[in-house]
C-alpha positions in Angstrom: 11.5 -18.9 -60.2 7.9 -17.5 -60.2 7.0 -15.3 -63.1 3.3 -15.3 -64.0 0.7 -15.1 -61.3 -3.1 -15.4 -61.3 -5.7 -15.5 -58.5 -9.2 -16.7 -59.6 -12.6 -15.9 -58.2 -12.3 -18.7 -55.6 -9.0 -17.2 -54.4 -7.1 -20.1 -55.8 -3.5 -19.1 -56.7 -1.8 -20.1 -60.0 1.9 -19.5 -60.4 3.9 -20.0 -63.6 7.2 -21.5 -62.3 9.5 -20.7 -65.2 12.6 -22.4 -64.0 10.8 -25.7 -63.2 8.6 -25.8 -66.3 5.4 -26.0 -64.3 2.3 -24.2 -63.0 1.7 -24.6 -59.2 -1.8 -24.3 -57.8 -2.6 -23.4 -54.2 -6.1 -23.5 -52.7 -7.1 -20.5 -50.5 -5.5 -20.7 -47.1 -3.2 -23.6 -47.9 0.6 -23.5 -47.8 1.2 -26.7 -49.8 0.4 -26.8 -53.5 -2.8 -28.6 -54.3 -1.8 -29.5 -57.9 1.0 -29.1 -60.4 0.6 -28.9 -64.1 3.7 -29.7 -66.2 3.6 -32.2 -69.0 5.6 -30.6 -71.9 5.8 -27.1 -70.5 9.1 -25.3 -71.0 9.9 -22.1 -69.2 6.3 -20.8 -68.9 6.1 -17.0 -68.3 2.4 -16.4 -68.0 -0.9 -18.0 -66.8 -4.5 -16.9 -67.0 -7.6 -18.6 -65.7 -11.2 -18.0 -67.0 -14.4 -18.0 -65.0 -15.2 -21.6 -66.1 -11.9 -22.8 -64.7 -9.9 -23.3 -67.9 -6.2 -22.7 -67.3 -4.2 -21.0 -70.1 -0.4 -21.2 -69.9 2.4 -19.8 -72.1 4.4 -22.5 -73.8 5.9 -20.4 -76.5 9.7 -20.5 -75.8 10.3 -23.9 -77.4 6.9 -25.1 -78.5 5.5 -21.9 -80.0 2.0 -22.3 -78.5 -0.3 -21.5 -75.6 -1.6 -24.5 -73.8 -5.0 -25.0 -72.1 -6.1 -27.3 -69.3 -9.8 -27.7 -68.5 -10.5 -27.5 -64.7 -10.4 -31.2 -64.2 -8.0 -32.3 -66.9 -4.4 -33.6 -66.5 -3.7 -33.2 -70.3 -3.4 -29.9 -72.2 -4.3 -28.9 -75.7 -2.7 -26.2 -77.8 -5.1 -23.2 -78.4 -2.9 -20.5 -79.9 0.2 -20.5 -82.2 2.8 -17.9 -81.2 6.3 -17.0 -82.5 7.9 -16.9 -79.1 7.1 -16.8 -75.4 4.1 -14.9 -74.1 5.3 -12.8 -71.2 1.7 -11.8 -70.6 -1.6 -13.5 -71.3 -5.2 -12.2 -71.1 -8.6 -13.5 -72.3 -11.3 -10.9 -72.8 -15.1 -11.3 -72.4 -15.4 -12.2 -76.1 -13.1 -15.2 -75.8 -10.2 -13.5 -77.5 -6.8 -14.5 -76.1 -4.0 -11.9 -76.1 -0.2 -12.6 -75.9 2.5 -10.1 -75.3 5.7 -11.2 -77.1 8.7 -9.7 -75.4 11.3 -10.6 -77.9 9.2 -9.4 -80.9 8.0 -6.2 -79.4 4.3 -6.8 -80.1 1.0 -8.0 -78.6 -1.1 -10.4 -80.7 -4.6 -11.9 -80.3 -6.6 -14.7 -81.7 -10.2 -15.9 -81.2 -10.8 -19.0 -79.1 -14.3 -19.4 -80.7 -13.8 -19.6 -84.5 -11.2 -22.3 -84.4 -9.1 -20.7 -87.2 -6.1 -19.9 -84.9 -5.3 -16.8 -86.9 -3.3 -14.1 -85.0 -3.7 -10.4 -85.3 -1.3 -7.8 -84.1 -3.0 -5.4 -81.7 -0.1 -3.4 -80.3 3.5 -2.8 -81.6 4.8 -3.4 -85.1 7.4 -6.0 -84.4 10.3 -3.6 -84.2 11.7 -2.2 -81.0 11.0 1.6 -80.5 9.5 4.3 -78.3 6.9 6.0 -80.5 3.2 5.7 -79.8 2.8 2.8 -82.2 5.8 0.9 -81.0 6.8 -1.2 -78.0 10.1 -2.3 -76.5 10.0 -5.7 -74.6 6.3 -5.7 -73.6 5.5 -7.9 -70.7 2.3 -7.8 -68.6 -1.0 -6.9 -70.2 -4.5 -6.2 -69.0 -7.8 -5.4 -70.7 -10.6 -3.3 -69.1 -14.3 -3.9 -69.5 -14.3 -1.9 -72.7 -11.5 -4.1 -74.2 -9.0 -1.2 -74.0 -5.5 -2.8 -73.8 -2.9 -1.8 -71.2 0.7 -2.9 -71.8 3.6 -2.9 -69.4 6.2 -1.6 -71.9 9.3 -2.7 -70.0 12.0 -1.4 -72.2 10.5 2.0 -72.5 9.7 2.3 -68.8 6.1 3.1 -69.3 2.5 1.8 -69.4 0.8 2.2 -72.7 -3.0 2.3 -73.3 -4.3 1.1 -76.7 -8.0 2.0 -77.1 -10.0 -0.8 -78.7 -9.2 -1.3 -82.4 -6.3 1.3 -82.4 -2.6 0.8 -82.8 -1.7 4.3 -81.5 -1.2 4.4 -77.8 -1.3 6.9 -75.0 1.3 6.7 -72.2 -0.6 6.6 -68.8 2.3 6.0 -66.5 6.1 6.4 -66.5 8.5 7.7 -69.2 8.5 11.2 -67.7 4.8 11.6 -68.2 3.5 14.5 -66.2 1.4 13.6 -63.2 2.4 9.9 -63.1 5.4 8.2 -61.6 8.9 7.1 -62.7 9.1 3.4 -63.7 12.1 1.1 -64.4 10.9 -1.8 -66.5 7.3 -2.4 -65.5 6.5 -6.1 -65.8 3.0 -6.6 -64.4 -0.2 -4.5 -64.5 -3.8 -4.9 -63.2 -6.7 -2.5 -62.8 -8.9 -2.6 -59.7 -12.7 -2.3 -59.7 -12.4 1.5 -59.7 -10.1 1.6 -62.7 -7.0 2.4 -60.8 -3.7 1.0 -62.0 -1.3 -1.3 -60.0 2.1 -2.0 -61.5 5.1 -4.2 -60.6 8.1 -1.8 -61.0 10.7 -4.5 -61.7 14.1 -2.8 -61.3 12.8 -0.6 -58.5 11.6 -3.7 -56.7 8.3 -2.2 -55.7 4.6 -2.2 -56.4 3.0 1.2 -57.3 -0.6 2.1 -57.6 -2.7 5.0 -58.7 -5.6 6.6 -56.8 -7.6 9.8 -56.4 -4.4 11.7 -55.5 -2.2 10.2 -58.2 0.4 7.4 -58.0 2.2 6.2 -54.8 4.3 3.2 -53.7 2.2 0.4 -52.3 4.8 -2.2 -51.3 8.6 -2.7 -51.4 9.0 1.0 -50.6 12.4 0.8 -49.0 14.2 1.8 -52.2 16.4 -1.3 -52.4 16.2 -5.0 -53.2 16.0 -7.4 -50.3 14.6 -10.5 -48.6 13.0 -8.8 -45.5 9.3 -8.7 -45.0 9.1 -5.2 -46.3 11.2 -5.8 -49.4 10.9 -7.3 -52.8 13.6 -8.4 -55.3 12.6 -7.9 -59.0 8.9 -8.6 -58.7 7.0 -9.8 -61.8 3.3 -10.7 -62.0 0.6 -9.5 -59.6 -3.0 -10.2 -59.0 -5.9 -9.3 -56.7 -8.0 -11.8 -54.7 -11.7 -11.3 -54.0 -11.0 -9.3 -50.9 -8.8 -6.7 -52.7 -5.5 -8.0 -51.3 -2.5 -8.1 -53.7 -0.4 -11.1 -54.5 3.0 -10.6 -56.1 5.5 -13.0 -57.8 8.6 -12.0 -55.9 11.0 -13.3 -58.6 14.5 -13.3 -57.2 13.3 -14.3 -53.8 11.5 -17.3 -55.2 8.3 -16.6 -53.3 4.8 -15.3 -53.5 4.0 -12.3 -51.3 0.6 -11.2 -50.1 -0.2 -7.6 -49.2 -3.3 -7.0 -47.1 -4.8 -3.7 -48.0 -6.2 -1.7 -45.1 -7.2 1.9 -44.3 -5.5 4.1 -41.7 -7.1 6.8 -39.6 -6.7 9.4 -42.4 -8.5 7.2 -44.8 -5.5 6.3 -46.9 -4.7 2.8 -48.1 -1.7 1.1 -46.7 -0.3 -2.5 -46.7 0.3 -5.1 -44.0 2.7 -7.5 -45.8 3.7 -11.0 -45.1 5.1 -14.0 -47.0 2.7 -16.9 -47.7 4.6 -19.1 -50.1 8.3 -19.8 -50.6 
């Protein structure tokens, strides 16, 4: 069952296959996996790849750590200690690694540079709640170029924005926030080059995105779960390739979907969707 998803600058696709305890890697344009990383992985939820090709994988459910493979290695090393599984991973431009811990309602970070492996809470206080300083089952995370932290706060049906160095967040989507969109357990989040949000709306089985005219549905807009080409079934992670197309971990369909972004005659973005991996 695919959960975490990452597409790197070479359009290589990395999928955290939770059920099989592995990360599957596809090269651009290929239908057959190029490589599989497994070893001692157990139910990995998230994967993140840096510009130098290092691959970071959640291994927190049983082993309480995040593992790292260098681009050409077949053996991993532990780079972060965690108290449980990381449902989201992100590494910022300062080589800090962030982990969202769903079962402990918090996001933590540690430096990959100083070697101390000391974690700091950067969002949530470890207790489930809906105030601006609390989270409830956080999942996907994303940091913008200013290191502001976006959190898919699944249990509160909202996206929270934590400015750099602050534990008090602003809701930027969902949770009856005026001018946004209704969400039901957001699980994945990315920002595009223009700063617009794209969200996997888990229980609504769709992808939504923001733009100059507000939020709209991007994919899975039939209003129901399904296996057809225009449907999703509890989607999880999502990622952009270098062309601006969106890849989605279509969880209950056990497949990765690719959505080609195009512009219609009125200048609005729409999606041509097809399945690439199953």
